[in-house]
C-alpha positions in Angstrom: 144.0 114.9 -200.8 143.6 111.8 -198.7 147.3 111.0 -199.0 148.2 114.5 -197.7 145.8 114.1 -194.7 147.3 110.7 -193.8 150.8 112.3 -193.9 149.7 115.0 -191.5 148.2 112.5 -189.1 151.4 110.5 -189.3 153.6 113.5 -188.5 151.3 114.5 -185.6 151.4 110.9 -184.2 155.2 110.8 -184.3 155.4 114.2 -182.5 152.9 112.8 -180.0 155.1 109.8 -179.2 158.2 111.9 -179.0 156.8 113.9 -176.1 158.5 112.8 -172.9 155.7 114.1 -170.8 153.2 112.0 -172.7 155.4 108.9 -172.5 155.6 109.2 -168.7 151.8 109.7 -168.5 151.3 106.6 -170.6 153.7 104.6 -168.5 151.9 105.6 -165.3 148.5 104.8 -166.8 149.7 101.4 -167.9 151.2 100.7 -164.5 148.0 101.8 -162.7 145.9 99.6 -165.0 148.2 96.7 -164.3 148.0 97.1 -160.5 144.2 97.5 -160.7 143.9 94.4 -162.8 146.1 92.4 -160.3 144.2 93.6 -157.3 140.8 92.8 -158.9 142.1 89.4 -160.0 143.7 88.7 -156.6 140.4 89.6 -154.9 138.5 87.0 -156.8 140.9 84.5 -158.3 140.7 82.0 -155.3 136.9 82.4 -154.8 134.8 79.5 -155.9 132.5 79.9 -158.9 129.2 81.4 -158.1 127.4 78.2 -158.8 129.5 76.2 -156.3 127.6 76.3 -153.0 129.3 75.3 -149.8 128.0 71.9 -148.6 128.7 71.4 -144.9 131.1 68.5 -144.2 130.9 66.9 -140.8 134.5 65.6 -140.9 135.9 69.0 -141.7 133.7 70.5 -139.0 135.2 68.0 -136.5 138.8 68.8 -137.5 138.2 72.5 -137.0 136.5 72.0 -133.6 139.5 69.9 -132.5 142.0 72.5 -133.7 140.1 75.4 -131.9 140.2 73.3 -128.7 143.9 72.7 -129.1 144.3 76.5 -129.4 142.3 76.9 -126.2 139.5 78.9 -127.7 136.5 78.9 -125.4 133.1 77.8 -126.7 131.6 81.2 -125.9 133.8 82.6 -128.7 132.7 80.1 -131.3 129.5 80.3 -133.3 128.5 77.5 -135.7 125.8 78.0 -138.3 125.2 75.8 -141.4 128.4 75.8 -143.4 130.1 78.6 -141.4 132.1 78.8 -138.2 132.7 82.2 -136.7 135.4 82.6 -134.1 136.4 85.6 -132.0 140.2 85.7 -131.6 142.6 88.1 -129.9 144.1 90.8 -132.2 147.6 89.4 -131.5 146.5 85.8 -132.3 149.4 83.7 -133.7 147.7 83.2 -137.0 150.7 81.8 -138.9 151.1 78.9 -136.5 147.3 78.3 -136.6 147.3 78.3 -140.4 150.1 75.7 -140.6 148.3 73.5 -138.0 145.1 73.8 -140.1 146.9 72.8 -143.3 148.4 69.7 -141.6 145.1 68.6 -140.0 143.2 69.1 -143.3 145.7 67.0 -145.3 144.9 64.0 -143.0 141.3 64.0 -144.3 142.0 64.8 -147.9 141.0 68.4 -147.5 142.7 71.7 -148.1 142.5 75.5 -147.9 140.8 76.9 -151.0 141.3 80.6 -150.2 142.3 82.8 -147.3 141.4 86.5 -147.3 142.0 89.2 -144.7 139.8 92.2 -144.5 141.8 94.7 -142.6 139.0 97.3 -142.2 136.6 94.7 -140.9 139.3 93.0 -138.8 138.6 89.5 -139.9 140.1 86.6 -141.8 137.9 84.3 -144.0 139.2 80.9 -144.8 137.4 78.7 -147.3 138.0 75.0 -147.0 137.3 72.3 -149.6 137.2 68.5 -149.4 137.4 66.2 -152.4 137.6 69.4 -154.5 134.2 70.6 -153.2 133.6 73.7 -151.0 133.0 72.2 -147.5 133.2 75.0 -144.9 133.9 78.7 -144.3 135.9 79.7 -141.2 135.7 83.4 -140.2 138.2 84.7 -137.6 137.1 88.0 -136.1 139.8 89.9 -134.2 139.0 91.6 -130.9 141.6 93.9 -129.2 139.8 93.4 -125.9 140.9 89.7 -125.8 144.3 88.7 -124.4 146.5 86.4 -126.4 147.4 84.7 -123.2 144.8 82.1 -122.2 146.7 80.6 -119.2 150.0 80.7 -117.4 152.2 77.6 -116.6 155.1 77.3 -114.2 157.4 74.3 -114.7 159.6 73.4 -111.8 162.6 71.1 -112.5 163.7 69.1 -109.5 166.8 67.2 -108.3 169.6 69.5 -109.3 172.9 69.1 -107.4 174.0 65.5 -108.0 176.0 66.2 -111.2 176.9 69.0 -113.5 176.8 67.7 -117.1 175.5 68.9 -120.5 171.9 68.2 -119.6 172.1 70.2 -116.5 173.8 73.0 -118.4 171.1 73.1 -121.0 168.4 73.3 -118.4 170.2 76.2 -116.8 170.3 78.1 -120.1 166.9 76.9 -121.3 165.3 79.7 -123.4 161.9 79.5 -121.6 161.3 80.4 -118.0 161.7 77.3 -115.8 162.2 77.2 -112.0 165.2 75.2 -110.9 165.0 73.3 -107.6 168.4 72.4 -106.0 169.1 69.9 -103.3 171.3 71.0 -100.4 174.7 69.6 -99.5 175.5 67.8 -102.8 178.7 67.9 -104.9 177.4 70.4 -107.5 174.9 72.3 -105.3 176.9 75.5 -105.0 178.0 75.6 -108.7 174.5 75.1 -110.0 173.0 77.6 -107.7 175.6 80.2 -108.8 175.2 79.5 -112.6 171.4 79.3 -112.5 171.4 82.7 -110.8 173.7 84.2 -113.4 171.4 82.7 -116.1 168.4 84.6 -114.4 166.5 81.4 -113.6 164.3 81.4 -110.5 165.7 79.0 -107.9 164.1 76.9 -105.2 165.6 74.9 -102.3 164.5 71.3 -102.9 164.2 70.5 -99.2 164.5 66.7 -98.4 161.7 65.3 -96.3 160.9 61.9 -95.0 159.0 59.6 -97.3 156.4 57.0 -96.3 158.1 53.8 -97.5 161.0 54.6 -99.8 164.6 54.8 -98.7 166.2 58.2 -98.2 169.6 59.7 -97.5 170.0 62.0 -94.6 173.0 64.3 -95.0 171.9 66.5 -92.1 169.2 68.4 -94.1 166.3 65.9 -94.2 163.2 66.8 -92.3 162.0 63.7 -90.4 159.1 63.0 -88.1 161.5 62.2 -85.3 163.0 65.7 -85.0 162.0 68.2 -82.4 161.2 71.8 -83.2 164.7 73.2 -82.6 166.3 70.5 -84.8 163.8 71.2 -87.7 164.6 74.9 -87.5 168.4 74.3 -87.6 168.0 71.9 -90.6 165.8 74.2 -92.6 168.2 77.2 -92.0 171.2 75.1 -92.9 169.6 73.9 -96.1 168.7 77.5 -97.1 172.3 78.5 -96.5 173.4 75.9 -99.1 171.2 77.7 -101.7 171.3 81.3 -100.7 169.7 82.7 -103.8 166.6 80.5 -103.4 163.3 82.5 -103.5 161.3 79.6 -102.2 161.2 76.0 -101.2 159.6 72.8 -102.4 159.8 69.4 -100.8 161.9 66.5 -102.1 160.0 63.2 -101.3 158.2 63.9 -98.0 155.1 61.6 -98.4 155.3 61.0 -94.6 156.5 64.3 -93.3 154.1 66.5 -95.3 151.2 64.6 -93.7 152.3 65.7 -90.2 150.8 69.1 -89.3 153.2 69.7 -86.4 156.3 69.1 -88.6 154.9 71.3 -91.3 154.2 74.1 -88.9 157.8 74.1 -87.7 159.0 74.2 -91.3 156.7 77.1 -92.2 157.7 79.1 -89.2 161.3 79.2 -90.6 160.0 80.0 -94.2 157.9 82.9 -92.8 160.9 84.3 -91.0 163.1 84.0 -94.1 160.3 85.4 -96.4 160.3 82.4 -98.7 157.4 81.0 -100.6 156.4 77.3 -100.6 155.4 74.9 -103.3 153.9 71.6 -102.1 155.3 68.9 -104.4 152.2 66.8 -103.5 154.1 63.5 -103.1 151.1 62.5 -100.9 147.4 63.2 -101.5 147.2 63.5 -97.7 149.7 66.4 -97.5 148.8 69.2 -95.2 151.8 71.4 -96.2 149.8 73.8 -98.4 147.1 74.4 -95.9 149.7 75.0 -93.1 151.6 77.4 -95.3 148.5 79.4 -96.2 147.4 79.5 -92.5 150.7 81.3 -91.8 150.2 83.7 -94.7 153.1 82.3 -96.7 152.7 82.6 -100.5 152.1 79.0 -101.5 150.8 76.7 -104.2 150.8 73.0 -105.1 152.1 70.9 -107.9 149.3 69.6 -110.1 151.1 67.4 -112.7 154.2 65.3 -112.6 155.3 65.7 -116.2 157.8 62.8 -116.3 156.5 60.3 -113.8 157.3 57.9 -116.6 160.5 58.6 -118.4 158.8 58.2 -121.8 158.6 61.0 -124.4 155.0 60.4 -125.4 154.0 60.3 -121.7 155.7 63.6 -121.1 154.0 65.2 -124.2 150.6 64.0 -123.0 151.3 65.5 -119.5 152.4 68.8 -120.9 149.1 68.9 -122.9 147.2 68.1 -119.7 149.0 70.9 -117.8 148.3 73.4 -120.6 144.6 72.5 -120.6 144.4 73.0 -116.9 146.0 76.5 -117.3 143.5 77.4 -120.1 140.6 76.3 -117.9 141.8 77.8 -114.6 144.1 80.6 -115.7 147.2 79.0 -114.3 148.8 75.6 -113.5 152.0 74.2 -112.0 153.9 71.1 -113.1 157.0 69.4 -111.8 159.7 67.7 -114.0 163.1 66.3 -113.3 166.7 66.6 -114.7 166.5 64.1 -117.5 167.6 64.3 -121.1 164.3 63.0 -122.4 162.4 65.7 -120.4 164.7 68.4 -121.7 164.2 67.3 -125.4 160.4 67.2 -125.1 160.2 70.6 -123.4 162.4 72.1 -126.1 160.2 70.6 -128.8 156.8 71.3 -127.3 156.9 74.6 -125.4 157.1 76.9 -128.5 154.0 75.4 -130.0 152.1 76.0 -126.7 153.3 79.6 -126.6 151.7 80.0 -130.0 148.5 78.5 -128.6 148.2 81.2 -125.9 150.0 79.4 -123.0 152.5 81.7 -121.2 155.4 80.0 -119.4 156.4 81.8 -116.2 158.4 81.4 -113.0 156.7 79.8 -110.0 156.6 83.0 -108.0 154.6 84.7 -110.8 151.7 82.5 -110.0 151.7 83.5 -106.3 151.5 87.2 -106.8 
């Protein structure tokens, strides 16, 4: 009797397994269970054990604060409480770049990222950090669509084009970020550089020579000196503009003496007003009146704030770019001047992408005048 019953059960079981519909159902169930198991495991696999409390670590806290400062996040968007730092960030925050920077900075203090979890519905990212294998801090990034990812705009003007046309010049002309190219009049390569920079859709300035206080200078018929009368100044400015016909504006080359003379600057600005050009004071003298005169004549104008390569040293240039970016983050915008040098080109190529990731937008000079 028992043997007959077992035989019947065996036949039914074989028929059950032979059913294609049931096979598919079992496969789907197994797959679903597998996915559920993975999701549940993934949700908790990186979390510290319940008994491991987070002990605040001052060194980790300092590293995080420095990183938030580097990413130009204002203090009003940062809340620190016990072992947790809450930060409000833009929805389009460059998180991948931030995460990599965080990893590198933590390694320097023998710390690492224990877990990183994004809650899409809550619009936040929670990062748990440990040091010496012990939970040390929790960083919560809360996304806000009302915040702009741009914290400041920077215009970089590159001076002294016109002397030569070489590979460095060419790379500046085709530089992938917006830079404003300033070209001296009457030089061997003035016309070619003006033409190619225009084709490369760079913004162009006339780099108008002006008389310096003590330094020697060349006068090829375009330099604005303090000995010129009003008619001569007008002729020279117009002749210089004709050399760079696609220039949208003007900035001064040298000029530590001429830019201090209100009468001279008034004559220059009269021409720029007629020609509808904007003006950037290179600020070669702290006593310059050029910006004030330009504004008094309602000419769109601004002033250089940082000479990026006053020293032809890569670390100096890097430090000056950082200084310029912090000015932009503080004030909303900033202008810097650099020169046609291979070291400057290399540093700009290396540094600008990282500043873009930190919320700094690079623009043409005219965009800061509008």
